[in-house]
C-alpha positions as CSV (number, residue, x, y, z in Angstrom):
1,R,176.9,144.0,200.8
2,T,176.2,141.4,198.1
3,A,173.3,143.5,196.8
4,L,175.4,146.6,196.5
5,T,178.1,144.6,194.6
6,V,175.4,143.3,192.2
7,A,174.2,146.9,191.8
8,A,177.7,148.2,191.0
9,L,178.2,145.4,188.5
10,M,174.8,146.2,187.0
11,V,175.7,149.9,186.6
12,G,179.0,149.0,185.0
13,I,177.4,146.6,182.5
14,S,174.5,149.0,181.8
15,M,177.0,151.8,181.0
16,V,178.8,149.5,178.5
17,V,175.6,148.5,176.8
18,G,174.0,151.9,176.8
19,I,177.1,153.7,175.5
20,N,177.6,151.0,172.8
21,G,174.0,151.4,171.8
22,L,174.4,155.1,171.5
23,T,177.6,154.8,169.4
24,S,176.0,152.0,167.2
25,S,173.1,154.4,166.5
26,F,175.5,157.1,165.6
27,E,177.5,154.8,163.3
28,Q,174.4,153.5,161.6
29,D,173.1,156.9,160.9
30,I,176.5,158.1,159.6
31,D,176.7,155.1,157.3
32,Q,173.2,155.7,156.0
33,W,174.0,159.4,155.5
34,M,177.2,158.7,153.6
35,D,175.4,156.1,151.4
36,S,172.5,158.3,150.5
37,A,173.6,161.9,150.7
38,V,177.4,162.2,150.3
39,G,177.5,160.9,146.7
40,G,180.4,161.3,144.3
41,D,183.2,158.9,143.5
42,L,185.8,161.6,144.2
43,F,186.1,165.1,145.5
44,V,188.2,167.9,144.1
45,R,189.4,170.6,146.5
46,S,192.0,173.3,146.7
47,P,193.4,175.7,149.3
48,L,192.9,178.4,146.7
49,P,189.5,179.5,145.4
50,M,188.5,177.5,142.3
51,Q,186.7,179.0,139.4
52,P,183.3,177.7,138.2
53,D,184.6,177.0,134.7
54,L,186.6,174.1,136.2
55,E,183.3,172.2,136.3
56,A,183.0,172.2,132.5
57,R,186.6,171.1,132.2
58,L,185.9,168.2,134.6
59,L,182.8,167.2,132.6
60,A,184.9,167.2,129.4
61,L,186.9,164.2,130.7
62,P,185.7,161.0,129.1
63,Q,185.9,159.2,132.5
64,V,183.5,161.6,134.2
65,T,179.6,161.3,134.0
66,A,178.5,164.1,136.4
67,V,179.9,167.0,138.4
68,T,178.4,169.3,141.0
69,S,179.9,172.2,143.0
70,T,179.8,173.4,146.6
71,R,180.7,176.8,148.1
72,F,180.9,177.5,151.8
73,V,180.2,181.1,152.8
74,S,180.5,182.6,156.3
75,S,177.5,184.3,157.7
76,R,175.5,185.0,160.9
77,L,172.2,183.7,161.9
78,F,169.8,186.1,163.7
79,T,167.3,184.2,166.0
80,Q,163.8,185.2,167.0
81,L,165.2,186.1,170.5
82,G,167.4,188.8,168.9
83,E,170.6,186.8,169.4
84,D,173.0,186.1,166.6
85,E,175.6,183.4,166.1
86,F,178.1,182.2,163.4
87,A,176.6,180.3,160.5
88,I,177.6,178.8,157.2
89,F,175.7,179.3,154.0
90,I,176.4,176.2,151.8
91,A,175.9,177.1,148.1
92,I,175.0,174.2,145.8
93,D,174.0,174.0,142.2
94,P,170.3,172.7,142.2
95,A,170.5,171.8,138.5
96,S,173.3,169.2,139.0
97,Y,173.2,168.4,142.7
98,L,170.9,165.3,142.5
99,T,173.0,163.8,139.6
100,V,175.8,163.3,142.1
101,R,174.4,163.5,145.6
102,G,171.2,162.8,147.4
103,L,168.9,164.1,150.2
104,R,167.4,162.3,153.1
105,I,164.2,164.3,153.6
106,Q,162.7,164.4,157.1
107,E,160.1,167.0,156.5
108,G,159.1,168.7,153.2
109,P,158.5,167.8,149.6
110,E,160.5,165.3,147.4
111,A,164.2,166.1,146.7
112,A,163.5,167.3,143.1
113,E,160.9,169.8,144.4
114,V,163.3,171.1,147.0
115,M,165.9,171.7,144.2
116,A,163.3,173.5,142.2
117,R,162.5,175.7,145.1
118,L,166.2,176.5,145.6
119,R,166.4,177.4,141.9
120,E,163.7,180.0,142.4
121,G,165.8,181.7,145.0
122,G,165.4,182.9,148.5
123,A,165.1,179.4,149.9
124,V,167.3,177.0,151.9
125,Y,167.1,173.6,153.5
126,V,168.4,172.8,156.9
127,G,169.5,169.8,158.9
128,A,167.2,168.2,161.5
129,D,169.7,169.0,164.3
130,E,169.5,172.8,163.5
131,A,165.7,172.6,163.0
132,N,165.3,171.1,166.5
133,K,167.7,173.5,168.1
134,F,166.0,176.6,166.7
135,N,162.5,175.2,166.5
136,L,162.3,175.5,162.7
137,A,159.7,174.0,160.4
138,V,159.1,173.9,156.7
139,G,157.7,177.3,155.6
140,D,159.5,179.2,158.4
141,F,161.9,182.0,157.6
142,V,165.5,182.4,158.9
143,T,167.4,185.7,158.8
144,L,171.1,185.6,157.6
145,E,173.7,188.3,157.4
146,T,174.7,188.9,153.7
147,R,176.8,191.5,151.9
148,R,173.5,193.2,151.1
149,G,172.4,193.3,154.7
150,R,170.1,191.0,156.5
151,R,168.1,188.6,154.3
152,E,165.3,186.2,155.0
153,F,165.3,182.8,153.5
154,E,162.4,180.3,153.5
155,I,162.9,176.8,154.9
156,A,162.2,174.6,151.9
157,A,162.9,171.2,153.7
158,I,164.4,169.6,156.7
159,V,166.9,166.9,156.0
160,L,168.8,164.3,157.9
161,E,172.5,165.0,157.8
162,F,175.6,165.4,160.0
163,G,176.9,168.9,160.1
164,A,180.0,170.6,161.6
165,G,179.3,170.1,165.3
166,E,178.1,173.3,166.9
167,T,178.3,175.3,163.6
168,V,174.9,176.1,162.1
169,S,174.6,175.6,158.4
170,F,171.9,176.4,155.8
171,T,172.1,175.1,152.2
172,G,170.9,177.3,149.3
173,S,171.7,177.9,145.7
174,V,174.8,179.3,144.0
175,A,172.7,182.0,142.5
176,D,171.7,183.2,145.9
177,A,175.4,183.0,147.0
178,R,176.3,185.3,144.0
179,R,173.4,187.6,144.5
180,Y,173.5,188.1,148.3
181,F,177.0,187.1,149.3
182,G,179.0,188.3,146.3
183,V,180.9,185.1,145.8
184,N,181.5,183.3,142.5
185,D,184.2,180.8,143.3
186,V,183.9,177.1,144.4
187,S,185.1,175.3,147.5
188,S,184.8,171.7,146.2
189,F,183.5,169.6,143.3
190,A,181.9,166.2,143.7
191,V,182.5,164.0,140.7
192,N,180.8,160.8,139.4
193,L,182.9,158.4,137.2
194,Q,182.2,155.9,134.6
195,E,181.8,152.3,135.8
196,G,185.1,150.5,135.9
197,V,187.2,153.7,136.0
198,T,189.6,153.8,139.0
199,V,189.8,156.9,141.2
200,T,193.6,156.8,141.1
201,A,193.7,157.1,137.3
202,V,191.3,160.1,137.2
203,A,192.9,161.7,140.1
204,D,196.3,161.7,138.3
205,I,194.7,163.3,135.2
206,I,192.9,166.0,137.3
207,E,196.0,166.9,139.3
208,N,198.5,166.9,136.5
209,Q,196.4,168.3,133.6
210,L,193.7,170.4,135.2
211,G,195.4,171.3,138.4
212,R,198.5,173.1,137.2
213,G,198.9,176.2,139.3
214,Q,195.8,175.6,141.3
215,N,197.1,173.1,143.8
216,L,194.1,170.8,143.3
217,S,193.8,167.8,145.6
218,V,191.7,164.8,144.8
219,E,190.2,162.4,147.4
220,G,188.2,159.3,146.6
221,K,184.9,158.6,148.3
222,E,186.2,155.5,150.1
223,A,189.1,157.5,151.6
224,F,186.7,160.3,152.6
225,E,184.3,157.8,154.3
226,E,187.1,156.0,156.0
227,K,188.3,159.4,157.4
228,I,184.7,160.1,158.7
229,R,184.6,156.7,160.4
230,T,188.0,157.1,161.9
231,L,187.1,160.5,163.4
232,S,183.8,159.2,164.7
233,A,185.5,156.1,166.3
234,E,188.1,158.4,168.0
235,A,185.3,160.6,169.4
236,F,183.2,157.6,170.6
237,S,186.3,156.0,172.3
238,L,186.0,158.7,174.9
239,F,182.6,157.3,175.8
240,D,184.0,153.8,176.1
241,V,186.3,155.1,178.9
242,L,183.2,155.8,181.0
243,G,182.1,152.2,180.6
244,L,185.6,151.0,181.5
245,I,185.6,153.1,184.6
246,G,182.2,151.6,185.6
247,L,183.6,148.0,185.2
248,V,186.7,148.8,187.2
249,V,184.5,150.1,190.1
250,A,182.3,147.0,189.8
251,S,185.3,144.7,189.9
252,L,186.6,146.4,193.0
253,G,183.2,145.8,194.5
254,V,183.3,142.1,193.7
255,V,186.8,141.9,195.3
256,N,185.7,143.6,198.4
257,T,182.5,141.5,198.8
258,M,184.2,138.2,198.2
259,L,187.2,139.1,200.4
260,M,184.9,140.1,203.3
261,N,182.9,136.9,202.8
262,V,186.2,134.9,203.1
263,L,187.3,136.8,206.2
264,E,183.9,136.4,207.9
265,R,183.7,132.7,207.1
266,T,187.3,131.8,208.0
267,R,186.1,129.4,210.7
268,E,183.5,127.8,208.4
269,L,186.2,127.3,205.7
270,G,188.5,125.8,208.2
271,G,185.8,123.3,209.2
272,L,185.1,122.4,205.6
273,R,188.7,121.8,205.0
274,S,189.0,119.6,208.1
275,L,186.1,117.5,206.9
276,G,188.0,116.8,203.7
277,M,187.2,119.6,201.2
278,S,190.2,120.1,199.0
279,R,191.8,123.5,198.2
280,S,190.5,123.3,194.6
281,Q,186.9,122.7,195.9
282,V,187.2,125.8,198.1
283,R,188.3,127.8,195.2
284,R,185.5,126.6,193.0
285,M,183.0,127.3,195.7
286,I,184.1,131.0,196.0
287,L,184.3,131.4,192.3
288,A,180.8,129.9,192.0
289,E,179.5,132.5,194.4
290,A,181.2,135.2,192.3
291,T,179.6,133.7,189.1
292,T,176.2,134.0,190.7
293,I,176.9,137.6,191.4
294,G,178.1,138.1,187.8
295,F,175.0,136.4,186.4
296,I,172.6,138.5,188.4
297,G,174.5,141.7,187.6
298,A,174.7,140.7,183.9
299,V,170.9,140.1,183.6
300,F,169.9,143.4,185.2
301,G,172.8,145.3,183.6
302,V,172.0,144.2,180.0
303,G,168.3,145.0,180.5
304,F,168.9,148.4,182.0
305,G,171.6,149.1,179.4
306,A,169.1,148.6,176.6
307,V,166.8,151.1,178.3
308,L,169.7,153.5,179.0
309,S,170.7,153.5,175.3
310,D,167.2,154.9,174.4
311,V,167.5,157.4,177.3
312,F,170.8,158.7,175.9
313,I,169.3,159.1,172.4
314,I,166.2,160.9,173.7
315,G,168.5,163.1,175.9
316,L,170.7,164.1,172.9
317,R,167.6,164.9,170.9
318,S,166.0,167.1,173.5
319,I,169.3,168.8,174.7
320,G,171.6,168.9,171.7
321,G,169.1,168.5,168.9
322,F,170.7,165.3,167.5
323,V,168.2,163.2,165.6
324,L,169.3,159.5,165.8
325,T,167.5,156.3,164.9
326,S,167.5,154.1,168.0
327,Q,169.2,150.7,167.4
328,L,169.0,147.8,169.8
329,P,172.6,147.0,170.7
330,V,172.3,143.2,170.3
331,V,176.0,142.5,169.9
332,P,177.1,144.7,172.9
333,M,174.4,143.1,175.0
334,I,175.7,139.6,174.2
335,Y,179.4,140.3,174.9
336,S,178.5,142.5,177.9
337,F,176.7,139.5,179.4
338,F,179.8,137.3,179.2
339,L,182.0,140.3,180.2
340,A,180.1,140.4,183.5
341,Y,181.0,136.8,184.1
342,F,184.6,137.4,183.3
343,V,184.9,140.5,185.5
344,A,183.3,138.7,188.4
345,L,185.5,135.6,188.1
346,L,188.7,137.7,187.6
347,A,187.8,139.9,190.6
348,A,187.1,136.8,192.8
349,W,190.3,135.0,192.0
350,Y,192.4,136.4,194.8
351,P,189.7,135.9,197.5
352,A,189.3,132.3,196.2
353,V,193.0,131.6,196.4
354,R,193.1,133.2,199.9
355,A,190.2,131.0,201.0
356,S,191.8,127.9,199.7
357,N,195.1,128.6,201.6
358,V,193.6,129.1,205.1
359,N,195.4,127.3,207.8
360,I,192.9,124.7,209.1
361,I,193.9,124.8,212.8
362,S,194.1,128.6,212.9
363,A,190.8,128.9,211.0
364,I,188.9,126.6,213.5
365,K,190.3,128.6,216.4
366,N,189.2,131.9,214.8
367,E,186.4,133.7,216.6
């Protein structure tokens, strides 16, 4: 019975450590992606299509140092198995993209060479998640639906980025977007500012002077990053519920074990009380037993949790195509260790109080 209780506590703690390790790896990769690839001090968007000439007007502002545009185009991807699914063609300007943003290359040439290949036309780069999902490599071709029929694009590079969940996306040039998709408007602009210039001041200028009649909205990089972190935290909170459920089950196991021990040792406890053991000493004895259970469960739980974290990451990579950098969850391991103590002590409190309150005469008579 005690072994099963230790096992339940171990499972609960390992779930907490493993899930926190997974979320820590996600958060670390998201932060690295935002630092290296998002770029831009502010972003200009509109519910209405924006014209490309707005880029020159933004560059004309003395507070602005660089601007690059992005256009999202709906398409369909045709796989080698003859299936098709919804995809997004992300059109960027290779000439200005690296002046504002960056690329985290996983496979392929340097970022400047990738931009040069996109300028030549007929090429795209793809995220590592999509590459794993569809078994794509640099030099392979993907078939996308365009206004001019199906068109093959060569994979110029595989990059580390976070896409739109299940939606497949491929990034190519604005020239290809015009040529094959027949679009010439812009979805958003990323803008770099002079040092010392506040986002609020420039946002007011853009919205009031350049945005008349266009419903332009301006968002700073910090606000954008905070929104991403908030969304990821909300998503990961669902995983935390699993760890909480495991701990609740483990605590019930501790209560059951300690309570059964008290009931089975009623006569022994009565004898100890008759020999002079105080109520507080009885409580401490029961709590010490629970602490031992908590310690053993914590040691094994933290160890298995560290392994479980890597198992989760490998599973996501093989099943969902997510490429994450494994991070040892040191902080969750430390607080989970003490959490096991706390759960064991809290769960054993009622059995300890019950043990200390046994009637000495009735306990000794108990068979």
